[in-house]
C-alpha positions in Angstrom: -12.3 89.0 -18.5 -14.1 91.3 -16.1 -14.0 94.9 -17.4 -12.4 97.5 -15.1 -14.9 100.3 -14.5 -13.9 103.7 -13.1 -16.4 105.8 -11.2 -16.0 109.5 -10.5 -18.0 110.9 -7.6 -17.5 107.8 -5.5 -18.3 109.7 -2.4 -21.9 110.3 -3.5 -24.9 108.0 -3.4 -24.7 106.7 -6.9 -20.9 106.5 -6.9 -20.9 104.5 -3.7 -23.5 102.0 -5.2 -21.3 101.5 -8.2 -18.2 100.9 -6.0 -20.2 98.4 -4.0 -20.7 96.5 -7.3 -16.9 96.3 -7.9 -16.1 99.5 -9.7 -12.9 101.4 -8.9 -14.0 104.7 -7.3 -12.5 108.1 -7.1 -14.0 110.7 -4.8 -13.4 114.5 -4.9 -10.3 114.3 -2.8 -8.7 111.7 -5.2 -9.7 113.4 -8.4 -11.0 116.9 -9.2 -13.3 116.3 -12.3 -12.7 119.9 -13.4 -8.9 119.2 -13.7 -7.7 117.6 -16.9 -4.4 116.7 -15.3 -6.2 114.9 -12.4 -8.4 113.0 -14.9 -5.5 112.2 -17.2 -3.5 110.8 -14.2 -6.4 108.7 -13.0 -7.0 107.2 -16.5 -3.3 106.5 -17.0 -3.0 104.8 -13.6 -6.3 102.8 -13.5 -6.6 102.1 -17.3 -10.3 101.5 -17.1 -12.4 99.8 -19.8 -15.3 102.1 -19.0 -15.9 105.3 -17.1 -19.1 106.2 -15.2 -19.3 109.9 -14.4 -21.2 110.1 -11.1 -19.5 113.3 -9.9 -22.1 116.1 -9.6 -22.6 119.4 -7.9 -25.9 118.8 -6.1 -26.3 121.8 -3.6 -29.7 123.0 -4.8 -29.3 126.4 -3.3 -26.2 127.1 -5.4 -27.0 124.9 -8.4 -26.7 127.9 -10.8 -23.2 128.9 -9.6 -20.0 128.9 -11.6 -18.7 126.0 -9.5 -21.8 123.9 -10.3 -21.4 124.7 -14.0 -17.8 123.6 -14.0 -18.5 120.2 -12.4 -21.9 119.4 -14.1 -21.3 120.9 -17.5 -17.7 121.6 -18.2 -16.2 118.6 -16.4 -13.0 117.5 -18.2 -13.8 113.8 -18.6 -14.8 114.2 -22.2 -11.5 115.7 -23.1 -9.4 113.2 -21.1 -11.0 109.9 -22.2 -10.2 110.1 -25.9 -6.5 110.9 -25.1 -6.2 107.9 -22.8 -7.1 105.4 -25.5 
């Protein structure tokens, strides 16, 4: 059986490369990684065997902003994955 891999940040360089290899990708429009409800919904719907977190706030000029911190540090994936099984 081929494992189902979910990739967040599928609109970025690394995320696109993962999707090209067969992963199921979610971009920012499909899933806000700072939203527990968005992530819970994606995990329930897709039921992945593994998750690769490629979402990142990469604007160098504002990398120390609260928005960057929420995406890169406080992203909700760590809270959503254990609940999804």
